[in-house]
N, C-alpha and C positions, 0 to 999 in steps of 0.2 A: 478454313474458308477463306475463302475468294476475296478478294477488296470489295467487289460488286455485293457481293451476299453482306458482307458486313455494312458496306452502306445503306443498304436496305432496311436492316434491321434496326441500324440507329435512327435512320430518318422515321420508322415506325414507332419508336421510343418518344422520340423528340416532337411530331408532330401530329400524331395520331390521336384523335380521341375518339370516345362513343357517343352517341345520342346524349347522353346526360353528361357528359363533359370528362368522364373517368378516364384517364391516361388506355392507350391502346392495351400495354400490360396486363391490366385488370380484365379485358375482354380477351385476349389470347393468354392462357394461364402459362403457356410454354414456353413464354418468351421472359417471363418472370423469373429471375435467378434464385439460387442458392445464394446464399450468405454468410461468408466467413471474415470476421473480424477477428485479427492478431493483434493482442495490444500489450505489447513491452511496458517496461515499468521504469523509468529514468533511464532509458535506454537515449544517448545523445545523436545528433545529426552526422555525427562522424564516424557511428559504428558500425558502419556498412559498408561494405566494400566499394559501392558505386556509389559512395558518399564520400570516399576519401579515406578508409581505414586500409592501414597496410601492415598492421603488426599481428593481424590474424585474419581469416579466410571465413568469407560469407558465401558459398557457391550458391546454397539455393534461392538466397536473398536476389543475389546476384542476379540468379536465372530469373526470377518472377519478375524484376526489372526488364529483364532481355524482351519477355514476352507481356508485358503489359505497359504500364506505363510509370515514372519517375516524378513525383513533386519535390520543387526545389525552393518551393514556398509556400510550404503545407504547416499550420499552427495551430494550435490546442486552444481551447477557452481560459484556462488558465494554469500554470507553471507548476503546478502540486497536486497531489493525488485526487481529491475526493473532488474538488472543483473541476481537473481535466476531464473525470468522467462523468458529472452532473452535464456537462456541454456535451458531450458524445449520446448520453442519453435520450436527453430532453430538446437538442436542437437550440439550446438557451446559454445565454451569458451564465455560471452559475449566480453572479449577485441578483440577478431576474428571480431565482428561486429562492435567495437565500442563503444557498449552502456552497461558502467559499471553503480555501484551506483545505484541511485533513483531519476528518473526525476521529476520533480516539476510542477506545471500547467502552461501552456502555454510555454512550452520547447521548443524552436526550433528543438529539436531532439529526433528522435522515430524510429522505426523499419522498415528499408529500404523496400519498395515496391518488391524488388528484392529477398529480404530472401524467402525461400521455408519453411513458416510453418505448426507446424503439422496440424493445421486444415485445410489447404488448399490442403496436402496430403490426408487427410481423406476425404475431399469433393471430391476430383479429384476422390476418389477409390468409391463415392456413397452415401455417406454418409451424413446424417443428422446431422447438428454443429450449438452445442448452446454454447456460454460463458453466464457464469451466475456469478456475483460476482466481483472480482477487476482484471482489466484490466493492466496499469500502462506499457504500452510499448509506450506510446506517447497519447497525449489528442486532438491533431489536425487530422482532418478529415480522412487524408489520411492514418493514423496511426492507428485508431479504429477498434475495430475487426470484423464489417462488409464488412471491407476494406481489410482482412487479413486473410481469410476463413470461418470465423462463419457466416452460415444463420443469427443467434437469440443474441441478449446483451441485456444483462439488471445486471447493476451493476455499480460502480463507476471506474470512468476511470483512476483513482490514488490510493495513500494510504489515509486513512480515518483521518488521524491526519493532512491531510493538508488542513484545513479549519481557518478559523479566531480565535477558541477556541483554538487554540495551545500553551500550555501552556509556550513556550519559542518564537515562531515566531510568529509574528501579521500580516506578510504581505501577508499570503495566503488568495484570493478570496472565497465565498461561496462555499460550498461543493456540486456538484451537481450530483444527482440521474441519469442516462439513460436508455433508451429503444431503442436499436437499435443505430440509429446516432441521435437523440432527447435529449435535456434533459426536464426529466418528472416531478425533483423537483430540483430549482435552488437552493436552499438553506437548507442544513440537517441541522437538530438538533440533538442535543442528544436524544432525543425522538425516531427520524426516524434510529438513529444509533442503538436503543435497538433492534427492530426489523429486524436488515438488515440479520441475519442468520436464522430467520424464513421465510420471504420474500423470501430470497434466494433459500430454501428449496422447499417452496410450488411451485418456478416457476420452479427448478430442476425435481420435481414431476410431473409436468404438462407437462415439456417437455418428458419425458418418456411417459405419458401418450396417446401424440398424435403422436409419434413416435415408439411404441414397435412394430411394424409389419415391420420395416424396420431397417437398420443399422442404427446406430449413434454415434455422440461422443457427449459427456457431459463432459464440462470443470465447474467444481463447485469449486470457487477460491474464500473462506470463506475470508470477511477483517478481522473476527476475527481469533486468541486472540491480534492482533494488539490495540496498544492502540489509542483514545480512547477506553475502554473498553465499549460495549454494550450487555446486554441481557433483553430478554423479559419477560414482569412480571411472567410468568409461572416457569422460570428457575432461578428467583432472588430469592435471600437466600437459593436456595434448596439444596447447597452441604454443608451447612454450615461451610466452609471452605472458605469464602471472594468470591470477585468478580471473581476474573480470573480460581476459579473452577467452578464458576456458568456458565459460557461462554464456559468453555472447555465439562462440560455437556451437554450445548445446541448443541454443533457440534457433540457429540455424538449422542446426537437425532437426528441430521439431516442425520449423516452417516447410521444410522436405519431406516430413513424413504425411502433413496433414497435404500436402499436393499432392504426395504419389497414393493416400486413399482417393482422393477423386479422381485421379486417373484411372486405378484399380475397377473403380465402379462405372468408368465411362460417364461422370457426370461434370468431368473439369471446364468444359467449353461452354458451359451454361449455369458456371459457380465466380459469383463476384468475390475474390478476395483480395481485401485491404489488410497491410500490415502499415503499421505503425506504433508511436511510442505516446504515454502519458504525458510526458515533458522531457527539458533537458536534463543533460545528467547532472547528480549533484558532488560536487566538487569537491568540497569540503573533506571527501572521504578520499581522495588523492587517486592511490594504486585501485582503489576499488568502485571509481569512480569510471564513468567514459569521457567521450571526447564532443565538443559542441561545432567542433568545426574551425571554420574562418568564424563562427558567433562570439560578441560577446556573451560572459556569464555564464549561468547555467539554471537549475532549478531555483524555485523561491525569487526569482526575481523577473522584471519584467522587461530586460532585454533579449536581444534574437536568440541566442544561446539559451534561454529560457521555456520558449514559445514556440520556436520553429524546430520542428521532428521531421527524422525523414519519415516519406511516405511514400509505399508502390502497392497500384493497383492491376489486377489482373481479372479481365472477363474477355476470354478468345472471342465469342459472338460479339461483341461491342466496342471493347478498349482496343486500337490499333498497336501492336507487338513495339517495344523497341522506341517508344515515345518520350518524350520528358515535356515538363511544362514549368515556366517560372509563374506561372497565375496565381497570386494569393488566393487559399481558400482553407477551409478550418474542418477541424472534427464536428463542427454544430453544421454543416452542410450534409453532413450522411444522414441525418433523420430526413430533412425536406428530400433530397435527391432518390432515399431509397422509397419514402412514399410517392413520389411520380413514377417510379419506376412499377412499384408493384400495383400502384392504382388505387391506393388507401388513402383517404382523404385525412388531414390532420384537423384538429379541433380549430373551430374560429373563433371561441372565446378568449384566445389569450396571443400574447406574440412569441412568435416561433424568429430568432437572429437570424439562423438559418438559412441557405438558400439552396435550390436546386441548381447543381453544377454539373448536369448531365453535360451539357455542350464542351466544357473544360475538360472531363474525363475522355472523353471522345475523340480529343485534341481537334477542336474546332478551332479555324485560324482564327476567325472574328470573337473569340471567346474573352471576355474581360474578366476581371476579379468584380464581384458582386459587393466586395466588402470595402467600409469603412470600419477599422478594428478598433478596439477598446480593450486596451490591457488592465486587465484588474489583478491583484493579489488580495486575499482574502475581503473580499467585496467591496476595496476600497480602487478608485480609476488613479492608474499613474501616469497611464500613457494613449496614445492615440495614431491611429495612420489610416493616412489617406494616399493610395496609390502607392510612389516612390516617399513619400515624407514620412516621419514619425516623428511626433512632441513628445518628450516625456515631461511630467509635470513633476513640481519640485516635491520630494517625499524620501524616505527614510528606506534606505535597499541594503540586504546583504551584502558584503563583500568577503572573498575568501583571502584573509590573511596569512594562514598557513595552512598547506593541506594534510592529511590525515595520512595513515597507512596502517595495511592490516588489518583495516574495519574497523578500525577507530578512526572517529574524525578529528579533522584539524580546529582551525580556530575561524569562526563567523564574526566578523566585525560588521557593525551598522552604520552606517557611508551616509552621506548626505546628496541626493541626486537633485541638481539643480534642472530650471525649465531649459530644455535645448534641443534643437531641430535636427535633426539628420535625413542625409539623402539616402535611403538605404540601395539604391542602383549603384553609384556611385563610392559607399560607404558601408558597404551590410555589418560592418565589424562595430559600427557604432562611435567612431573614434573622434571626428570633427563635429563638432557644432557650428551649423551654420545660422543659427536664427538670425543672428543681425545683419547678415544679408538676405534673409528675406522675411521681412517684417510683416507684408501680407498673408505669407504662407502659414506663420505661427496664429496670426490672428484670426485665418479661415479656422485651422485647425482647434482652435481655443471655444470657438463656436461652436464646434460639432459637440466638443467635451458639454457645454454648458445645455446644448439641444438633448444629447442623449440623458444628462444624468437628469433631465426634468422628466422626459418620456420613461425611465426607468424608475420611478417615485411613481408616475400614473399607472403603469403596466407590470408594475412587480407582483409575481404570486408566493403564496405562503410555505414557509419552510415547514416539513412535518414534524411533528414532537410526540412524546411519550410523556407520562408524569412521572412513572417511576421507572428508567432503565435500570436493567439489571446485566451483570456481567454473564455471558455465553458459560465459562468456564470455572465461576465460583458459587457451588451451592448457597440458593437464597430462599428466602423466606417473607416473609410481610415484618418479620421482625429483624431484617438483617442491619447492623449496624456498626461502625466502627466504633471498639471499645477505646483503644488507643491506637496514636497516631503521632511519631515523632522523626523528622528527617535525620535526627541523631548530628546535629552539624553542633549540638552544644550537651553538657553533663543535662540529662533530661530531669525536669523540675518533678516534684508529687503529682502522680502518683508512684514515681520512682525510686529507689533509694539505692545509693551505691557504698555500702558499706564495707567493703573491702578491698583491696589493691588501688593503685591509680586510675582514674578516668579522667582522659583532657579531649576536651575537642580541639580536633585540626583543622584541615581543610577541607570542609562540607562531610566531615565524619566524626566518629569518638573511636577512640582507642582507649583500649582497654589493657592492662599487665599487670602482673602481681607484684607485689612489694617484696624487693629481695630479702628484707627483715623477716619475713611471716615466711610461713608454710603452708600458705593456701593461696590460692589466686585469687584474680580478681574477680568482682560478682556486683551485676546492677539488677536490682530485685522491682518487678512492675505490679501492681496491684489492680485485680480484674475480674467480678465473677461470670462465669459463663461456664457453659458445659460443652456446645458444639463451636466450631469455630475456625479461622485460619491465621497463622502466623506468618507473616512474611518480612524479609527484610534480606539486605545485602552484607557479607560479608568478603576480608581479604584476610588471606593468612600469609604469615612471613617466614614459615619456616616449618619444621614439623611438629607443632606445638598441637592444641587441640581447644575448640570449646563445646561449651554446651550448652542447650536449652533443657531446662527442668520444669516441670509442670508439677503444680503442687496445689493439692485439697487445700480448702480454707485451715487446716492442720494438718503439715507432714505432707513430705512428696510422695506423689502418685508414680510419675515413671520423668525420664529423660531420654535425649536424644546427645549423642556423643557424635560431634563431628572434628574428624582428622583431616589432613589435605588427602587421603588414602582410604578413607572406612568412613560409613555411618553405622551406627549403632543404635538400637531400639534398646531400653532398659526400665524393668519395671522396680519399684522400689515399694518394698511389702512393708505396709505401714505397721504391720502385729509382730515383727520380727528384728531382731537386731543381729548383729554379728556377719560373718560373711554370708550367710545366706538373705541377708536383706534384699540384694540386686538378682536379678533375674533377667539375662540378657534375652530379647523377644526375636530378635533380627538385626541381621548385620548385611550390609552389601558393601562393595568395594567403591570407592570414588577417585576422581580424579581432578584435582585442580593443581593450579599453577599461582607457585608463591609471586607475590604483588599484584595478583590479578582479582578484580572482584567477581562473586559470582554469587548468585540468587539461592536463596534458601525459601522454602517453602514447606511449612507443616500443615496439615488438613487433617482437623480432628471432627469425624462424625460418627456418635454413638459410640461401639466398643472398639473403632478402628481408625488407627492414625497412619496417614500416607506419609512421606516425607523426602523431599529433591532438596540435592544441590549441586548447583550444576546440571549436568545430565545424567545423573543417578538418581533412583527413585528405589525406596522400601518402602514395605509396610508390614504393619503389626495387630492384630486385635488382642484385646484382654479386657476382662471387667472393669478393671481399674482404669482404662481409658475413658469409660462412658459418667466416671464420676463428677461431679460439680467441682471447679475450679476455682481457686479464688487469689493464684499468684502463677508468677514464672520467674524464671532466673537465667540471664546471660552469663554464663561463667567463661573465664578465661585461665585455661591453665599453663603455665610457662610465658614466655616473652610476648610481646605486641601483637594484638589481632585489633583487626579495625570494622567497625558496623557502620550502618548508615541505612536510611529509607525505611523505619520498621513501621509496621502496623499490626494491628490484630482486630481481625474481622469477627463479631458475633453470629452467628445465625439461628441463635435462642429463640 
């Protein structure tokens, strides 16, 4: 396209309106573009070649920058998962809609049905819409993508670390993969996470193939590079710079695949592509985290390293190629800008914090930032920015005192942040407090804080809620209840008993081992009556020994599961027999656990069927004994020490 043609097209979008005030794009449907938003997770400012990455290559992202515009002062609404997505989808601060932070599985909160989200706006404008990847605006039915403007959904309902294999938090249920409103894989394993980027990309390309002859909105929200990292075999080791670099190079391949599909169907010229990230890098994960470039700190903080992210846009018929902008804009600007471009009115009964930034996108030399920006974390206001000046307010902040390695987190301390003023033009790394030299600026920014908090109180909107949230991957009924729950950071009290062996509380876990003078192992017995239910806990082996979970009737044993570092066995106990015929092995499976490493155990009983998993191994068995009423259970340790933590029994009776 010639410069003159692009200039005329931009003038039409900026200034032309129809008689009823609707922008030109609505009157001339051929101008309104397809929209593709590629949203990475925890990808830092410095994780793209054109932003300074040197340890890995991102040729497709670099090409996207060369063919469009690169933003160097692009911000998210909040530096954490859910809240960032709220800002993107609603055009409003998460604090305004009451949904900050990161919500977990079966949370009663989610996006309110009355919010007018970006996919709803585009569907009302005649677009086909698809969400592929991470959602994280609530996992209850009314919060899911299909109930909020998307025609299709394939991906995870929340973060990929909210699963039983989390290195620190053992109480997450199995991680579900969903298609539309259905769970299609109820228990993702590490091997499944390895192919998420690949499968999402294939789904995205397929969506473009099916809808290339109509206007569409593709929201491709990668789970990567959020921990736990996963990368397909094709890219594993390809970067020669570690797993994080491999993951970024696969994301770059994904971007290239989407752009190639647009080219294949001849629709690239009028497709607006946006690539960005939900927040800065999660630095506590060390070599499994990215780079914030020259900026201070990262995810979970209000410093620039948490809020300022890479952003590249390409729309060949409108955005000049090879341009860059240092004008501050935000993910919250995308909704109102899209509304203006496609000619779809926004609701007039609410405050939308974002702005139409089309002049900035089209590299209008006179365009200025529309923002006085407010930095929130979990609905608390911690900083304000106006132009070059940023004022941090007193608050507690995360500070990484020790980085992790190999997927294990390091140490995040809480530190006091004082009132401080930074000149971001001279000091983008926020290293020098200049508050004393500029008291009038401190006063002006402080008044902005007071005014905005007053506005928020008057113009906030309700968060969505449900009364009885349920887990997507745990069978549930009206009578579901947690029968027993114990962190096992101490020897559990009644209704537990520990009649044999040595049980001792260590550092937030319980260690069991047999007494040398005895001929049987250590046993901890819990009492609970139920028929159907789920046992969940974590275990750590220290050698070749075994532990057993025995399930008992009110009188006598029913069946038990033997867990060894390399094997699972489900064994029936015949109540009517003694001697060698009393036990019968129902099922076995190889297992793979590492000494000294915590692994999750899950035993789900439903009718005459039991499903058992440890680490990434699963085995099932059926027998009428399994369906009988249960009255107690045993945790048994055979041999030397075995550790347990985070136990719970959920009844589904």
